[in-house]
C-alpha positions in Angstrom: -48.0 -5.9 1.5 -51.2 -8.2 0.4 -54.9 -8.0 1.4 -56.5 -9.4 3.9 -57.9 -11.9 1.9 -54.6 -14.2 0.3 -53.3 -17.9 0.4 -51.5 -17.2 3.5 -53.7 -16.5 5.8 -56.9 -18.7 4.4 -54.2 -21.4 4.7 -53.8 -19.6 8.7 -57.2 -19.3 9.3 -58.3 -23.1 8.5 -56.3 -23.5 11.8 -59.2 -21.8 13.7 -62.1 -23.6 11.8 -61.2 -26.9 12.8 -60.9 -25.7 16.7 -64.8 -26.8 17.6 -64.0 -30.2 15.9 -61.0 -30.6 19.0 -63.4 -30.0 21.8 -66.1 -31.9 19.8 -63.4 -34.9 20.2 -62.1 -34.9 23.4 -65.7 -34.7 24.2 -66.7 -37.6 22.6 -63.3 -39.7 23.4 -61.7 -39.7 19.5 -58.3 -39.1 20.7 -57.3 -40.1 17.3 -59.3 -37.2 15.9 -58.1 -34.6 18.3 -54.7 -35.1 17.9 -55.0 -35.6 14.3 -56.5 -32.1 14.1 -53.7 -30.5 16.6 -51.0 -31.7 14.9 -52.8 -30.7 11.7 -52.4 -27.1 13.3 -48.4 -27.6 14.0 -47.9 -28.5 10.3 -49.9 -25.3 9.0 -48.5 -23.2 11.7 -45.0 -24.6 10.0 -46.0 -24.0 6.8 -48.0 -20.7 6.7 -44.8 -18.5 6.9 -44.0 -20.4 3.9 -46.8 -19.7 1.8 -46.7 -16.2 2.8 -43.0 -15.6 1.3 -43.6 -17.8 -1.5 -46.8 -15.8 -2.8 -45.5 -12.8 -1.5 -48.2 -11.7 0.8 -46.8 -11.3 3.9 -48.4 -8.9 6.4 -48.9 -7.3 9.3 -52.5 -9.0 9.7 -51.5 -11.9 9.1 -48.5 -12.6 11.8 -51.3 -11.4 14.1 -53.7 -14.0 12.5 -51.0 -16.7 13.2 -50.4 -15.3 16.9 -54.3 -15.5 17.3 -54.6 -19.2 15.5 -51.5 -20.4 18.2 -52.8 -19.1 21.2 -56.5 -19.9 20.6 -55.6 -23.9 19.9 -53.4 -23.4 23.0 -55.9 -22.1 24.9 -59.2 -24.3 23.7 -57.0 -27.4 23.2 -56.0 -27.1 27.6 -59.3 -26.2 28.7 -61.1 -29.1 26.8 -59.1 -31.4 27.9 -59.5 -30.5 31.6 -62.8 -29.8 30.7 -63.4 -33.4 29.7 -60.7 -35.1 31.7 -57.7 -35.7 30.1 -55.8 -32.9 32.5 -55.6 -32.1 36.1 -56.9 -28.5 36.4 -54.1 -27.3 38.9 -50.6 -27.4 36.2 -53.4 -26.8 33.3 -54.6 -22.7 34.9 -51.1 -22.5 36.2 -50.3 -23.1 32.2 -52.8 -20.6 31.2 -51.5 -18.1 33.8 -48.8 -17.9 32.3 -49.8 -17.8 28.7 -51.8 -15.0 29.7 -48.6 -13.2 30.9 -46.7 -13.9 28.1 -49.1 -12.3 25.8 -48.9 -9.5 28.3 -45.1 -9.4 27.5 -45.8 -9.3 23.9 -48.1 -6.8 23.8 -45.4 -4.3 25.5 -42.9 -5.6 23.0 -45.4 -4.6 20.5 -46.6 -0.7 21.5 -42.5 -0.6 22.7 -41.0 -1.1 18.7 -44.1 -1.1 16.5 -43.5 -5.0 15.5 -45.2 -7.5 15.7 -43.3 -10.8 15.2 -39.8 -9.7 14.8 -38.5 -10.5 18.6 -37.1 -13.8 17.4 -37.1 -15.6 20.9 -35.7 -19.2 19.8 -36.3 -20.3 22.8 -40.1 -19.8 22.7 -40.0 -21.3 19.1 -38.5 -24.3 21.1 -41.6 -24.2 23.7 -44.4 -23.9 21.0 -43.1 -27.1 19.8 -43.3 -28.2 23.2 -46.8 -27.1 23.4 -47.9 -29.3 21.0 -47.0 -32.1 22.2 -48.2 -31.2 25.5 -51.2 -30.7 23.7 -51.1 -34.3 21.9 -49.9 -35.8 25.0 -53.3 -34.6 27.0 -55.3 -36.8 24.3 -52.8 -39.8 24.8 -52.7 -40.0 27.9 -48.9 -39.9 27.8 -47.1 -38.7 31.0 -49.7 -35.8 30.3 -49.9 -34.2 33.9 -45.7 -34.7 34.2 -46.3 -32.5 30.7 -48.1 -29.9 32.1 -46.2 -29.1 35.3 -42.9 -29.8 32.9 -44.5 -27.0 30.6 -45.0 -24.8 33.3 -41.2 -24.7 34.0 -39.8 -23.6 31.3 -42.8 -21.3 29.8 -41.6 -19.5 33.3 -38.0 -19.6 32.6 -38.7 -18.3 28.4 -40.9 -15.9 30.5 -38.2 -14.9 32.2 -35.5 -14.5 29.5 -38.3 -12.8 27.5 -39.1 -10.4 29.6 -35.7 -9.7 29.8 -35.1 -8.7 26.0 -38.7 -7.4 25.6 -37.8 -4.4 28.5 -34.1 -3.9 27.6 -34.3 -4.7 23.4 -32.7 -1.2 21.8 -35.8 0.5 20.0 -34.0 1.5 16.5 -36.8 4.3 15.2 -35.7 3.3 11.1 -36.7 -0.5 11.9 -40.0 0.8 13.4 -41.3 2.8 10.6 -40.1 -0.1 8.5 -42.2 -2.7 10.2 -44.7 -0.5 10.6 -44.6 0.1 6.4 -45.0 -3.4 5.7 
């Protein structure tokens, strides 16, 4: 257990701090800048858990901060892409709706088990990587709308899979208590 201010949380927080730069880059048509910021956020997302374990500062707050950073990048990046005409709004808003439905499933899981990230959905992890690609595609005009429709389809499939797991996940009281004490 670690305090709120630790190397991993500071590292993760930088992902939130750079979000206004994505909007600025989209507004100014600085495609390389937008892509670089999204790539930076992806790399930090890959490394922040390692930093937390390396410095022995894992925490429930850090897990939640990571999830909030993921959702914020997804939301801001996609809304900026729509607002500045990089993307068609229909598949983008469909994807945002699916993202909200997915977030509701995570809340159900947290309420049911008391644990934040021990859900281990590998399908969601792969989908997260594809989401970064789709965000980059919006700004480089690489089949942007096709990517959004494809991501919406895969997100729908993963949500069905994850909701099945969420609703049928066996709740072990001992593991729940261990998760609360971390």
